[in-house]
Phi, psi and omega in degrees: 000125182257128177265134177282143176258139177275121181254145179092189183272189180277164181269106183249349182272168182287330184267048181284134182268358181280144178287167182289338179258045184297328178294321178292325180296319184277324186258348183064020176247121184290153179286133182275106182274344181228076182289141180278333180264144177287169177297144178292147181287133179288138178272357182269085180213162180264002182283128179270126177258137181273111179257125180261128179285131180254136178085163177080004184288320180294315180294324179292321178294321179295320178295320182294326182268009176083020180257026180293330178292324177295320179294319178296320178293328175296314179297319179295321179295317178292325176297319179297320179294317178294323181293329175297316179294320180293323180295322179295320181275346181081029181262161180296149181294162174288159177290137184295138183277351183292124181291344178279351179276102180233082186294332181286338179277346180277334182298143179291144181270132177270112181273131179278315182259147176251152179278152181284144176271084188297318179301320179294316178298321180295316180297315181292323179290325179290327176293320178293319180291328179292331178288336183264003180279153178263117181252130180253000000 
């Protein structure tokens, strides 16, 4: 099946010779005149929708009242229990629950650009400028 390609620009004048179903002619897919689904709602609006966060209320309250250490110890305890099961099966350990454990931040950063050594550039430029001064 060969698909025709539309060459040139769009038809904007009144005396257009293209049929109204030009898309169907080129793509061989008929135009859907009776869509079953409505048009999608545009996200570009000024209406504020009130979104209520679901879940996390107990943990947030514990953090607010200073019980975050109890919550952290619960997470560490469940990780230890899972790690016993994982060790028996020979599976990889659970991710550590400690928020200070950030292995991706320990890796060295590869810098693409280097900073200029301004003192060296200043010294070399001042020597060149001293040769071009007029001394009387």
